[in-house]
PDB file with one MODEL, atoms N, CA, C and O in Angstrom:
MODEL        1
ATOM      1  N   UNK A   1      61.411  21.272 -42.115  1.00  0.00           N
ATOM      2  CA  UNK A   1      61.590  20.409 -40.971  1.00  0.00           C
ATOM      3  C   UNK A   1      61.673  18.970 -41.464  1.00  0.00           C
ATOM      4  O   UNK A   1      60.945  18.583 -42.379  1.00  0.00           O
ATOM      5  N   UNK A   2      62.547  18.184 -40.871  1.00  0.00           N
ATOM      6  CA  UNK A   2      62.706  16.801 -41.295  1.00  0.00           C
ATOM      7  C   UNK A   2      61.828  15.890 -40.463  1.00  0.00           C
ATOM      8  O   UNK A   2      61.205  16.323 -39.494  1.00  0.00           O
ATOM      9  N   UNK A   3      61.784  14.624 -40.848  1.00  0.00           N
ATOM     10  CA  UNK A   3      61.017  13.661 -40.063  1.00  0.00           C
ATOM     11  C   UNK A   3      61.627  13.528 -38.681  1.00  0.00           C
ATOM     12  O   UNK A   3      62.849  13.565 -38.533  1.00  0.00           O
ATOM     13  N   UNK A   4      60.791  13.376 -37.672  1.00  0.00           N
ATOM     14  CA  UNK A   4      61.257  13.210 -36.307  1.00  0.00           C
ATOM     15  C   UNK A   4      61.713  11.775 -36.098  1.00  0.00           C
ATOM     16  O   UNK A   4      61.108  10.842 -36.625  1.00  0.00           O
ATOM     17  N   UNK A   5      62.760  11.605 -35.341  1.00  0.00           N
ATOM     18  CA  UNK A   5      63.212  10.269 -34.972  1.00  0.00           C
ATOM     19  C   UNK A   5      62.878  10.075 -33.503  1.00  0.00           C
ATOM     20  O   UNK A   5      63.218  10.906 -32.661  1.00  0.00           O
ATOM     21  N   UNK A   6      62.221   8.987 -33.211  1.00  0.00           N
ATOM     22  CA  UNK A   6      61.850   8.701 -31.844  1.00  0.00           C
ATOM     23  C   UNK A   6      62.601   7.459 -31.392  1.00  0.00           C
ATOM     24  O   UNK A   6      63.154   6.751 -32.233  1.00  0.00           O
ATOM     25  N   UNK A   7      62.641   7.166 -30.105  1.00  0.00           N
ATOM     26  CA  UNK A   7      63.471   6.096 -29.560  1.00  0.00           C
ATOM     27  C   UNK A   7      63.311   4.746 -30.260  1.00  0.00           C
ATOM     28  O   UNK A   7      62.266   4.427 -30.827  1.00  0.00           O
ATOM     29  N   UNK A   8      64.388   3.973 -30.194  1.00  0.00           N
ATOM     30  CA  UNK A   8      64.410   2.593 -30.664  1.00  0.00           C
ATOM     31  C   UNK A   8      64.259   2.473 -32.178  1.00  0.00           C
ATOM     32  O   UNK A   8      63.789   1.451 -32.676  1.00  0.00           O
ATOM     33  N   UNK A   9      64.650   3.498 -32.899  1.00  0.00           N
ATOM     34  CA  UNK A   9      64.662   3.425 -34.345  1.00  0.00           C
ATOM     35  C   UNK A   9      63.325   3.640 -35.042  1.00  0.00           C
ATOM     36  O   UNK A   9      63.260   3.545 -36.267  1.00  0.00           O
ATOM     37  N   UNK A  10      62.264   3.923 -34.306  1.00  0.00           N
ATOM     38  CA  UNK A  10      60.983   4.197 -34.949  1.00  0.00           C
ATOM     39  C   UNK A  10      61.029   5.601 -35.538  1.00  0.00           C
ATOM     40  O   UNK A  10      61.665   6.488 -34.969  1.00  0.00           O
ATOM     41  N   UNK A  11      60.369   5.812 -36.660  1.00  0.00           N
ATOM     42  CA  UNK A  11      60.316   7.165 -37.208  1.00  0.00           C
ATOM     43  C   UNK A  11      58.860   7.574 -37.364  1.00  0.00           C
ATOM     44  O   UNK A  11      57.972   6.733 -37.507  1.00  0.00           O
ATOM     45  N   UNK A  12      58.636   8.864 -37.334  1.00  0.00           N
ATOM     46  CA  UNK A  12      57.282   9.384 -37.414  1.00  0.00           C
ATOM     47  C   UNK A  12      57.297  10.559 -38.385  1.00  0.00           C
ATOM     48  O   UNK A  12      58.113  11.472 -38.253  1.00  0.00           O
ATOM     49  N   UNK A  13      56.398  10.533 -39.352  1.00  0.00           N
ATOM     50  CA  UNK A  13      56.331  11.621 -40.317  1.00  0.00           C
ATOM     51  C   UNK A  13      55.652  12.822 -39.666  1.00  0.00           C
ATOM     52  O   UNK A  13      54.644  12.680 -38.973  1.00  0.00           O
ATOM     53  N   UNK A  14      56.211  13.992 -39.896  1.00  0.00           N
ATOM     54  CA  UNK A  14      55.592  15.219 -39.413  1.00  0.00           C
ATOM     55  C   UNK A  14      54.292  15.471 -40.156  1.00  0.00           C
ATOM     56  O   UNK A  14      54.134  15.061 -41.306  1.00  0.00           O
ATOM     57  N   UNK A  15      53.370  16.143 -39.500  1.00  0.00           N
ATOM     58  CA  UNK A  15      52.088  16.459 -40.121  1.00  0.00           C
ATOM     59  C   UNK A  15      52.297  17.306 -41.368  1.00  0.00           C
ATOM     60  O   UNK A  15      51.665  17.065 -42.396  1.00  0.00           O
ATOM     61  N   UNK A  16      53.183  18.300 -41.282  1.00  0.00           N
ATOM     62  CA  UNK A  16      53.366  19.164 -42.445  1.00  0.00           C
ATOM     63  C   UNK A  16      53.917  18.396 -43.640  1.00  0.00           C
ATOM     64  O   UNK A  16      53.546  18.684 -44.778  1.00  0.00           O
ATOM     65  N   UNK A  17      54.793  17.428 -43.403  1.00  0.00           N
ATOM     66  CA  UNK A  17      55.323  16.605 -44.489  1.00  0.00           C
ATOM     67  C   UNK A  17      54.216  15.750 -45.081  1.00  0.00           C
ATOM     68  O   UNK A  17      54.105  15.630 -46.302  1.00  0.00           O
ATOM     69  N   UNK A  18      53.397  15.157 -44.224  1.00  0.00           N
ATOM     70  CA  UNK A  18      52.282  14.330 -44.690  1.00  0.00           C
ATOM     71  C   UNK A  18      51.319  15.148 -45.550  1.00  0.00           C
ATOM     72  O   UNK A  18      50.938  14.717 -46.638  1.00  0.00           O
ATOM     73  N   UNK A  19      50.928  16.326 -45.063  1.00  0.00           N
ATOM     74  CA  UNK A  19      49.963  17.157 -45.782  1.00  0.00           C
ATOM     75  C   UNK A  19      50.518  17.565 -47.142  1.00  0.00           C
ATOM     76  O   UNK A  19      49.826  17.472 -48.156  1.00  0.00           O
ATOM     77  N   UNK A  20      51.750  18.010 -47.159  1.00  0.00           N
ATOM     78  CA  UNK A  20      52.344  18.466 -48.415  1.00  0.00           C
ATOM     79  C   UNK A  20      52.427  17.313 -49.427  1.00  0.00           C
ATOM     80  O   UNK A  20      52.106  17.489 -50.603  1.00  0.00           O
ATOM     81  N   UNK A  21      52.855  16.143 -48.965  1.00  0.00           N
ATOM     82  CA  UNK A  21      52.938  14.980 -49.862  1.00  0.00           C
ATOM     83  C   UNK A  21      51.568  14.585 -50.385  1.00  0.00           C
ATOM     84  O   UNK A  21      51.407  14.322 -51.576  1.00  0.00           O
ATOM     85  N   UNK A  22      50.585  14.543 -49.505  1.00  0.00           N
ATOM     86  CA  UNK A  22      49.236  14.158 -49.921  1.00  0.00           C
ATOM     87  C   UNK A  22      48.653  15.181 -50.897  1.00  0.00           C
ATOM     88  O   UNK A  22      48.005  14.816 -51.878  1.00  0.00           O
ATOM     89  N   UNK A  23      48.886  16.444 -50.623  1.00  0.00           N
ATOM     90  CA  UNK A  23      48.381  17.490 -51.513  1.00  0.00           C
ATOM     91  C   UNK A  23      48.941  17.308 -52.919  1.00  0.00           C
ATOM     92  O   UNK A  23      48.214  17.391 -53.909  1.00  0.00           O
ATOM     93  N   UNK A  24      50.244  17.060 -52.988  1.00  0.00           N
ATOM     94  CA  UNK A  24      50.879  16.886 -54.295  1.00  0.00           C
ATOM     95  C   UNK A  24      50.430  15.596 -54.972  1.00  0.00           C
ATOM     96  O   UNK A  24      50.215  15.573 -56.184  1.00  0.00           O
ATOM     97  N   UNK A  25      50.286  14.517 -54.191  1.00  0.00           N
ATOM     98  CA  UNK A  25      49.811  13.245 -54.748  1.00  0.00           C
ATOM     99  C   UNK A  25      48.420  13.381 -55.361  1.00  0.00           C
ATOM    100  O   UNK A  25      48.104  12.720 -56.350  1.00  0.00           O
ATOM    101  N   UNK A  26      47.600  14.234 -54.776  1.00  0.00           N
ATOM    102  CA  UNK A  26      46.240  14.444 -55.264  1.00  0.00           C
ATOM    103  C   UNK A  26      46.149  15.577 -56.284  1.00  0.00           C
ATOM    104  O   UNK A  26      45.056  15.950 -56.709  1.00  0.00           O
ATOM    105  N   UNK A  27      47.302  16.120 -56.674  1.00  0.00           N
ATOM    106  CA  UNK A  27      47.332  17.157 -57.703  1.00  0.00           C
ATOM    107  C   UNK A  27      46.693  18.466 -57.300  1.00  0.00           C
ATOM    108  O   UNK A  27      46.124  19.168 -58.137  1.00  0.00           O
ATOM    109  N   UNK A  28      46.782  18.802 -56.019  1.00  0.00           N
ATOM    110  CA  UNK A  28      46.171  20.036 -55.522  1.00  0.00           C
ATOM    111  C   UNK A  28      47.237  21.089 -55.261  1.00  0.00           C
ATOM    112  O   UNK A  28      48.347  20.768 -54.835  1.00  0.00           O
ATOM    113  N   UNK A  29      46.894  22.348 -55.517  1.00  0.00           N
ATOM    114  CA  UNK A  29      47.767  23.414 -55.045  1.00  0.00           C
ATOM    115  C   UNK A  29      47.260  23.843 -53.666  1.00  0.00           C
ATOM    116  O   UNK A  29      46.218  23.373 -53.209  1.00  0.00           O
ATOM    117  N   UNK A  30      47.991  24.722 -53.017  1.00  0.00           N
ATOM    118  CA  UNK A  30      47.620  25.106 -51.658  1.00  0.00           C
ATOM    119  C   UNK A  30      46.241  25.764 -51.610  1.00  0.00           C
ATOM    120  O   UNK A  30      45.481  25.524 -50.673  1.00  0.00           O
ATOM    121  N   UNK A  31      45.911  26.578 -52.591  1.00  0.00           N
ATOM    122  CA  UNK A  31      44.611  27.259 -52.610  1.00  0.00           C
ATOM    123  C   UNK A  31      43.465  26.254 -52.760  1.00  0.00           C
ATOM    124  O   UNK A  31      42.426  26.396 -52.115  1.00  0.00           O
ATOM    125  N   UNK A  32      43.654  25.246 -53.607  1.00  0.00           N
ATOM    126  CA  UNK A  32      42.612  24.221 -53.795  1.00  0.00           C
ATOM    127  C   UNK A  32      42.421  23.402 -52.528  1.00  0.00           C
ATOM    128  O   UNK A  32      41.294  23.085 -52.145  1.00  0.00           O
ATOM    129  N   UNK A  33      43.527  23.062 -51.884  1.00  0.00           N
ATOM    130  CA  UNK A  33      43.437  22.306 -50.629  1.00  0.00           C
ATOM    131  C   UNK A  33      42.703  23.124 -49.574  1.00  0.00           C
ATOM    132  O   UNK A  33      41.840  22.600 -48.869  1.00  0.00           O
ATOM    133  N   UNK A  34      43.039  24.393 -49.463  1.00  0.00           N
ATOM    134  CA  UNK A  34      42.383  25.267 -48.482  1.00  0.00           C
ATOM    135  C   UNK A  34      40.876  25.323 -48.734  1.00  0.00           C
ATOM    136  O   UNK A  34      40.078  25.226 -47.801  1.00  0.00           O
ATOM    137  N   UNK A  35      40.497  25.480 -49.993  1.00  0.00           N
ATOM    138  CA  UNK A  35      39.071  25.576 -50.337  1.00  0.00           C
ATOM    139  C   UNK A  35      38.353  24.276 -49.991  1.00  0.00           C
ATOM    140  O   UNK A  35      37.281  24.304 -49.387  1.00  0.00           O
ATOM    141  N   UNK A  36      38.926  23.152 -50.364  1.00  0.00           N
ATOM    142  CA  UNK A  36      38.280  21.854 -50.095  1.00  0.00           C
ATOM    143  C   UNK A  36      38.171  21.559 -48.603  1.00  0.00           C
ATOM    144  O   UNK A  36      37.201  20.949 -48.153  1.00  0.00           O
ATOM    145  N   UNK A  37      39.173  21.995 -47.839  1.00  0.00           N
ATOM    146  CA  UNK A  37      39.174  21.729 -46.396  1.00  0.00           C
ATOM    147  C   UNK A  37      38.354  22.761 -45.624  1.00  0.00           C
ATOM    148  O   UNK A  37      38.032  22.547 -44.455  1.00  0.00           O
ATOM    149  N   UNK A  38      38.021  23.862 -46.259  1.00  0.00           N
ATOM    150  CA  UNK A  38      37.265  24.906 -45.570  1.00  0.00           C
ATOM    151  C   UNK A  38      38.109  25.734 -44.626  1.00  0.00           C
ATOM    152  O   UNK A  38      37.620  26.225 -43.609  1.00  0.00           O
ATOM    153  N   UNK A  39      39.389  25.889 -44.967  1.00  0.00           N
ATOM    154  CA  UNK A  39      40.300  26.717 -44.168  1.00  0.00           C
ATOM    155  C   UNK A  39      40.925  27.755 -45.096  1.00  0.00           C
ATOM    156  O   UNK A  39      40.763  27.685 -46.315  1.00  0.00           O
ATOM    157  N   UNK A  40      41.630  28.705 -44.523  1.00  0.00           N
ATOM    158  CA  UNK A  40      42.256  29.744 -45.319  1.00  0.00           C
ATOM    159  C   UNK A  40      43.569  29.295 -45.942  1.00  0.00           C
ATOM    160  O   UNK A  40      44.224  28.371 -45.460  1.00  0.00           O
ATOM    161  N   UNK A  41      43.935  29.965 -47.018  1.00  0.00           N
ATOM    162  CA  UNK A  41      45.205  29.693 -47.683  1.00  0.00           C
ATOM    163  C   UNK A  41      46.370  29.923 -46.735  1.00  0.00           C
ATOM    164  O   UNK A  41      47.331  29.154 -46.729  1.00  0.00           O
ATOM    165  N   UNK A  42      46.290  30.975 -45.937  1.00  0.00           N
ATOM    166  CA  UNK A  42      47.356  31.259 -44.968  1.00  0.00           C
ATOM    167  C   UNK A  42      47.541  30.083 -44.001  1.00  0.00           C
ATOM    168  O   UNK A  42      48.667  29.731 -43.651  1.00  0.00           O
ATOM    169  N   UNK A  43      46.428  29.481 -43.573  1.00  0.00           N
ATOM    170  CA  UNK A  43      46.517  28.346 -42.663  1.00  0.00           C
ATOM    171  C   UNK A  43      47.282  27.192 -43.316  1.00  0.00           C
ATOM    172  O   UNK A  43      48.142  26.584 -42.679  1.00  0.00           O
ATOM    173  N   UNK A  44      46.976  26.887 -44.575  1.00  0.00           N
ATOM    174  CA  UNK A  44      47.665  25.798 -45.278  1.00  0.00           C
ATOM    175  C   UNK A  44      49.157  26.101 -45.385  1.00  0.00           C
ATOM    176  O   UNK A  44      49.992  25.221 -45.175  1.00  0.00           O
ATOM    177  N   UNK A  45      49.480  27.331 -45.708  1.00  0.00           N
ATOM    178  CA  UNK A  45      50.899  27.711 -45.808  1.00  0.00           C
ATOM    179  C   UNK A  45      51.603  27.541 -44.470  1.00  0.00           C
ATOM    180  O   UNK A  45      52.709  27.004 -44.410  1.00  0.00           O
ATOM    181  N   UNK A  46      50.968  27.994 -43.403  1.00  0.00           N
ATOM    182  CA  UNK A  46      51.564  27.863 -42.067  1.00  0.00           C
ATOM    183  C   UNK A  46      51.693  26.399 -41.665  1.00  0.00           C
ATOM    184  O   UNK A  46      52.688  26.007 -41.056  1.00  0.00           O
ATOM    185  N   UNK A  47      50.696  25.592 -42.003  1.00  0.00           N
ATOM    186  CA  UNK A  47      50.728  24.169 -41.692  1.00  0.00           C
ATOM    187  C   UNK A  47      51.889  23.489 -42.409  1.00  0.00           C
ATOM    188  O   UNK A  47      52.649  22.741 -41.794  1.00  0.00           O
ATOM    189  N   UNK A  48      52.026  23.748 -43.703  1.00  0.00           N
ATOM    190  CA  UNK A  48      53.096  23.118 -44.477  1.00  0.00           C
ATOM    191  C   UNK A  48      54.480  23.640 -44.107  1.00  0.00           C
ATOM    192  O   UNK A  48      55.482  22.969 -44.356  1.00  0.00           O
ATOM    193  N   UNK A  49      54.542  24.818 -43.522  1.00  0.00           N
ATOM    194  CA  UNK A  49      55.829  25.374 -43.104  1.00  0.00           C
ATOM    195  C   UNK A  49      56.196  24.969 -41.678  1.00  0.00           C
ATOM    196  O   UNK A  49      57.267  25.322 -41.186  1.00  0.00           O
ATOM    197  N   UNK A  50      55.307  24.228 -41.015  1.00  0.00           N
ATOM    198  CA  UNK A  50      55.616  23.705 -39.690  1.00  0.00           C
ATOM    199  C   UNK A  50      55.416  24.680 -38.553  1.00  0.00           C
ATOM    200  O   UNK A  50      56.115  24.597 -37.543  1.00  0.00           O
ATOM    201  N   UNK A  51      54.478  25.605 -38.689  1.00  0.00           N
ATOM    202  CA  UNK A  51      54.198  26.533 -37.584  1.00  0.00           C
ATOM    203  C   UNK A  51      53.884  25.710 -36.333  1.00  0.00           C
ATOM    204  O   UNK A  51      53.050  24.807 -36.380  1.00  0.00           O
ATOM    205  N   UNK A  52      54.546  26.018 -35.217  1.00  0.00           N
ATOM    206  CA  UNK A  52      54.390  25.182 -34.016  1.00  0.00           C
ATOM    207  C   UNK A  52      53.049  25.299 -33.308  1.00  0.00           C
ATOM    208  O   UNK A  52      52.692  24.413 -32.531  1.00  0.00           O
ATOM    209  N   UNK A  53      52.295  26.368 -33.553  1.00  0.00           N
ATOM    210  CA  UNK A  53      50.999  26.525 -32.904  1.00  0.00           C
ATOM    211  C   UNK A  53      49.922  26.703 -33.968  1.00  0.00           C
ATOM    212  O   UNK A  53      49.896  27.706 -34.681  1.00  0.00           O
ATOM    213  N   UNK A  54      49.043  25.727 -34.064  1.00  0.00           N
ATOM    214  CA  UNK A  54      47.923  25.761 -35.003  1.00  0.00           C
ATOM    215  C   UNK A  54      46.684  25.223 -34.302  1.00  0.00           C
ATOM    216  O   UNK A  54      46.789  24.439 -33.359  1.00  0.00           O
ATOM    217  N   UNK A  55      45.528  25.640 -34.756  1.00  0.00           N
ATOM    218  CA  UNK A  55      44.281  25.125 -34.177  1.00  0.00           C
ATOM    219  C   UNK A  55      44.082  23.673 -34.598  1.00  0.00           C
ATOM    220  O   UNK A  55      44.097  23.347 -35.785  1.00  0.00           O
ATOM    221  N   UNK A  56      43.897  22.814 -33.607  1.00  0.00           N
ATOM    222  CA  UNK A  56      43.739  21.389 -33.887  1.00  0.00           C
ATOM    223  C   UNK A  56      42.495  21.098 -34.710  1.00  0.00           C
ATOM    224  O   UNK A  56      42.509  20.195 -35.547  1.00  0.00           O
ATOM    225  N   UNK A  57      41.423  21.845 -34.489  1.00  0.00           N
ATOM    226  CA  UNK A  57      40.210  21.586 -35.270  1.00  0.00           C
ATOM    227  C   UNK A  57      40.439  21.844 -36.755  1.00  0.00           C
ATOM    228  O   UNK A  57      39.926  21.115 -37.604  1.00  0.00           O
ATOM    229  N   UNK A  58      41.211  22.886 -37.066  1.00  0.00           N
ATOM    230  CA  UNK A  58      41.506  23.170 -38.466  1.00  0.00           C
ATOM    231  C   UNK A  58      42.473  22.152 -39.058  1.00  0.00           C
ATOM    232  O   UNK A  58      42.342  21.764 -40.219  1.00  0.00           O
ATOM    233  N   UNK A  59      43.450  21.719 -38.251  1.00  0.00           N
ATOM    234  CA  UNK A  59      44.365  20.672 -38.725  1.00  0.00           C
ATOM    235  C   UNK A  59      43.555  19.426 -39.064  1.00  0.00           C
ATOM    236  O   UNK A  59      43.791  18.786 -40.088  1.00  0.00           O
ATOM    237  N   UNK A  60      42.601  19.085 -38.202  1.00  0.00           N
ATOM    238  CA  UNK A  60      41.756  17.916 -38.458  1.00  0.00           C
ATOM    239  C   UNK A  60      40.907  18.082 -39.718  1.00  0.00           C
ATOM    240  O   UNK A  60      40.675  17.105 -40.431  1.00  0.00           O
ATOM    241  N   UNK A  61      40.446  19.287 -40.003  1.00  0.00           N
ATOM    242  CA  UNK A  61      39.681  19.518 -41.230  1.00  0.00           C
ATOM    243  C   UNK A  61      40.509  19.151 -42.450  1.00  0.00           C
ATOM    244  O   UNK A  61      40.000  18.559 -43.402  1.00  0.00           O
ATOM    245  N   UNK A  62      41.784  19.503 -42.418  1.00  0.00           N
ATOM    246  CA  UNK A  62      42.674  19.201 -43.541  1.00  0.00           C
ATOM    247  C   UNK A  62      42.987  17.705 -43.565  1.00  0.00           C
ATOM    248  O   UNK A  62      42.902  17.069 -44.616  1.00  0.00           O
ATOM    249  N   UNK A  63      43.345  17.147 -42.419  1.00  0.00           N
ATOM    250  CA  UNK A  63      43.691  15.726 -42.352  1.00  0.00           C
ATOM    251  C   UNK A  63      42.535  14.825 -42.795  1.00  0.00           C
ATOM    252  O   UNK A  63      42.758  13.792 -43.426  1.00  0.00           O
ATOM    253  N   UNK A  64      41.315  15.213 -42.468  1.00  0.00           N
ATOM    254  CA  UNK A  64      40.156  14.385 -42.801  1.00  0.00           C
ATOM    255  C   UNK A  64      39.961  14.228 -44.304  1.00  0.00           C
ATOM    256  O   UNK A  64      39.366  13.245 -44.747  1.00  0.00           O
ATOM    257  N   UNK A  65      40.446  15.170 -45.087  1.00  0.00           N
ATOM    258  CA  UNK A  65      40.384  15.018 -46.547  1.00  0.00           C
ATOM    259  C   UNK A  65      41.194  13.807 -47.012  1.00  0.00           C
ATOM    260  O   UNK A  65      40.914  13.228 -48.062  1.00  0.00           O
ATOM    261  N   UNK A  66      42.197  13.433 -46.221  1.00  0.00           N
ATOM    262  CA  UNK A  66      43.067  12.318 -46.559  1.00  0.00           C
ATOM    263  C   UNK A  66      42.833  11.101 -45.655  1.00  0.00           C
ATOM    264  O   UNK A  66      43.675  10.207 -45.566  1.00  0.00           O
ATOM    265  N   UNK A  67      41.675  11.085 -44.986  1.00  0.00           N
ATOM    266  CA  UNK A  67      41.307   9.939 -44.159  1.00  0.00           C
ATOM    267  C   UNK A  67      42.058   9.820 -42.849  1.00  0.00           C
ATOM    268  O   UNK A  67      42.188   8.720 -42.313  1.00  0.00           O
ATOM    269  N   UNK A  68      42.553  10.922 -42.324  1.00  0.00           N
ATOM    270  CA  UNK A  68      43.330  10.913 -41.079  1.00  0.00           C
ATOM    271  C   UNK A  68      42.748  11.893 -40.084  1.00  0.00           C
ATOM    272  O   UNK A  68      41.935  12.746 -40.440  1.00  0.00           O
ATOM    273  N   UNK A  69      43.168  11.769 -38.831  1.00  0.00           N
ATOM    274  CA  UNK A  69      42.777  12.693 -37.779  1.00  0.00           C
ATOM    275  C   UNK A  69      43.864  12.714 -36.713  1.00  0.00           C
ATOM    276  O   UNK A  69      44.629  11.758 -36.583  1.00  0.00           O
ATOM    277  N   UNK A  70      43.932  13.794 -35.957  1.00  0.00           N
ATOM    278  CA  UNK A  70      44.879  13.869 -34.845  1.00  0.00           C
ATOM    279  C   UNK A  70      44.406  12.966 -33.716  1.00  0.00           C
ATOM    280  O   UNK A  70      43.205  12.785 -33.515  1.00  0.00           O
ATOM    281  N   UNK A  71      45.341  12.412 -32.997  1.00  0.00           N
ATOM    282  CA  UNK A  71      44.991  11.592 -31.848  1.00  0.00           C
ATOM    283  C   UNK A  71      46.236  11.181 -31.091  1.00  0.00           C
ATOM    284  O   UNK A  71      47.351  11.358 -31.582  1.00  0.00           O
ATOM    285  N   UNK A  72      46.059  10.640 -29.914  1.00  0.00           N
ATOM    286  CA  UNK A  72      47.215  10.205 -29.126  1.00  0.00           C
ATOM    287  C   UNK A  72      47.921   9.034 -29.804  1.00  0.00           C
ATOM    288  O   UNK A  72      47.290   8.150 -30.384  1.00  0.00           O
ATOM    289  N   UNK A  73      49.239   9.056 -29.713  1.00  0.00           N
ATOM    290  CA  UNK A  73      50.054   8.017 -30.332  1.00  0.00           C
ATOM    291  C   UNK A  73      51.061   7.521 -29.310  1.00  0.00           C
ATOM    292  O   UNK A  73      51.706   8.319 -28.630  1.00  0.00           O
ATOM    293  N   UNK A  74      51.196   6.212 -29.200  1.00  0.00           N
ATOM    294  CA  UNK A  74      52.232   5.640 -28.348  1.00  0.00           C
ATOM    295  C   UNK A  74      53.563   5.805 -29.060  1.00  0.00           C
ATOM    296  O   UNK A  74      53.749   5.273 -30.154  1.00  0.00           O
ATOM    297  N   UNK A  75      54.481   6.527 -28.462  1.00  0.00           N
ATOM    298  CA  UNK A  75      55.777   6.703 -29.102  1.00  0.00           C
ATOM    299  C   UNK A  75      56.904   6.086 -28.295  1.00  0.00           C
ATOM    300  O   UNK A  75      58.011   5.913 -28.805  1.00  0.00           O
ATOM    301  N   UNK A  76      56.639   5.757 -27.060  1.00  0.00           N
ATOM    302  CA  UNK A  76      57.670   5.135 -26.235  1.00  0.00           C
ATOM    303  C   UNK A  76      57.676   3.636 -26.487  1.00  0.00           C
ATOM    304  O   UNK A  76      56.623   2.998 -26.491  1.00  0.00           O
ATOM    305  N   UNK A  77      58.853   3.076 -26.694  1.00  0.00           N
ATOM    306  CA  UNK A  77      58.908   1.628 -26.919  1.00  0.00           C
ATOM    307  C   UNK A  77      58.514   0.879 -25.651  1.00  0.00           C
ATOM    308  O   UNK A  77      58.736   1.352 -24.536  1.00  0.00           O
ATOM    309  N   UNK A  78      57.937  -0.272 -25.842  1.00  0.00           N
ATOM    310  CA  UNK A  78      57.595  -1.114 -24.690  1.00  0.00           C
ATOM    311  C   UNK A  78      58.880  -1.569 -24.017  1.00  0.00           C
ATOM    312  O   UNK A  78      59.921  -1.692 -24.662  1.00  0.00           O
ATOM    313  N   UNK A  79      58.799  -1.814 -22.734  1.00  0.00           N
ATOM    314  CA  UNK A  79      59.983  -2.206 -21.960  1.00  0.00           C
ATOM    315  C   UNK A  79      60.620  -3.467 -22.542  1.00  0.00           C
ATOM    316  O   UNK A  79      61.845  -3.566 -22.608  1.00  0.00           O
ATOM    317  N   UNK A  80      59.797  -4.432 -22.966  1.00  0.00           N
ATOM    318  CA  UNK A  80      60.345  -5.672 -23.517  1.00  0.00           C
ATOM    319  C   UNK A  80      61.165  -5.387 -24.775  1.00  0.00           C
ATOM    320  O   UNK A  80      62.224  -5.982 -24.974  1.00  0.00           O
ATOM    321  N   UNK A  81      60.680  -4.482 -25.621  1.00  0.00           N
ATOM    322  CA  UNK A  81      61.395  -4.139 -26.845  1.00  0.00           C
ATOM    323  C   UNK A  81      62.710  -3.450 -26.526  1.00  0.00           C
ATOM    324  O   UNK A  81      63.721  -3.695 -27.185  1.00  0.00           O
ATOM    325  N   UNK A  82      62.698  -2.583 -25.511  1.00  0.00           N
ATOM    326  CA  UNK A  82      63.908  -1.878 -25.120  1.00  0.00           C
ATOM    327  C   UNK A  82      64.946  -2.853 -24.586  1.00  0.00           C
ATOM    328  O   UNK A  82      66.121  -2.764 -24.942  1.00  0.00           O
ATOM    329  N   UNK A  83      64.527  -3.775 -23.744  1.00  0.00           N
ATOM    330  CA  UNK A  83      65.444  -4.768 -23.179  1.00  0.00           C
ATOM    331  C   UNK A  83      66.018  -5.635 -24.292  1.00  0.00           C
ATOM    332  O   UNK A  83      67.223  -5.888 -24.324  1.00  0.00           O
ATOM    333  N   UNK A  84      65.173  -6.089 -25.197  1.00  0.00           N
ATOM    334  CA  UNK A  84      65.636  -6.938 -26.300  1.00  0.00           C
ATOM    335  C   UNK A  84      66.627  -6.166 -27.177  1.00  0.00           C
ATOM    336  O   UNK A  84      67.632  -6.724 -27.619  1.00  0.00           O
ATOM    337  N   UNK A  85      66.353  -4.926 -27.418  1.00  0.00           N
ATOM    338  CA  UNK A  85      67.248  -4.104 -28.241  1.00  0.00           C
ATOM    339  C   UNK A  85      68.603  -3.938 -27.552  1.00  0.00           C
ATOM    340  O   UNK A  85      69.644  -4.040 -28.202  1.00  0.00           O
ATOM    341  N   UNK A  86      68.595  -3.688 -26.258  1.00  0.00           N
ATOM    342  CA  UNK A  86      69.840  -3.526 -25.505  1.00  0.00           C
ATOM    343  C   UNK A  86      70.636  -4.829 -25.483  1.00  0.00           C
ATOM    344  O   UNK A  86      71.865  -4.804 -25.553  1.00  0.00           O
ATOM    345  N   UNK A  87      69.941  -5.972 -25.387  1.00  0.00           N
ATOM    346  CA  UNK A  87      70.642  -7.257 -25.377  1.00  0.00           C
ATOM    347  C   UNK A  87      71.275  -7.551 -26.729  1.00  0.00           C
ATOM    348  O   UNK A  87      72.326  -8.190 -26.786  1.00  0.00           O
ATOM    349  N   UNK A  88      70.664  -7.104 -27.810  1.00  0.00           N
ATOM    350  CA  UNK A  88      71.232  -7.306 -29.138  1.00  0.00           C
ATOM    351  C   UNK A  88      72.522  -6.522 -29.333  1.00  0.00           C
ATOM    352  O   UNK A  88      73.380  -6.924 -30.119  1.00  0.00           O
ATOM    353  N   UNK A  89      72.664  -5.421 -28.632  1.00  0.00           N
ATOM    354  CA  UNK A  89      73.872  -4.601 -28.738  1.00  0.00           C
ATOM    355  C   UNK A  89      75.080  -5.298 -28.115  1.00  0.00           C
ATOM    356  O   UNK A  89      76.218  -5.031 -28.500  1.00  0.00           O
ATOM    357  N   UNK A  90      74.832  -6.194 -27.147  1.00  0.00           N
ATOM    358  CA  UNK A  90      75.942  -6.845 -26.417  1.00  0.00           C
ATOM    359  C   UNK A  90      76.642  -7.873 -27.246  1.00  0.00           C
ATOM    360  O   UNK A  90      77.590  -8.503 -26.777  1.00  0.00           O
TER     361      UNK A  90
ENDMDL
END
């Protein structure tokens, strides 16, 4: 799965891309990451493959190893930014 593109040119990295990159940056294989996070190897594989339904508590266990957690994110551009962007197109 590629990075998602959201309105007004903002981009957002997918969780599976983030996890895989962080795992490799820290020199971990999937089994080591699973052990450190306290989740199963199958869960890590499913997470990195982009399975659409995963337990949020387990995702957070993995993310917390890298100083992150799931939470609400503003993805819609503010009205002022949208108006300014549209005016630049003219």
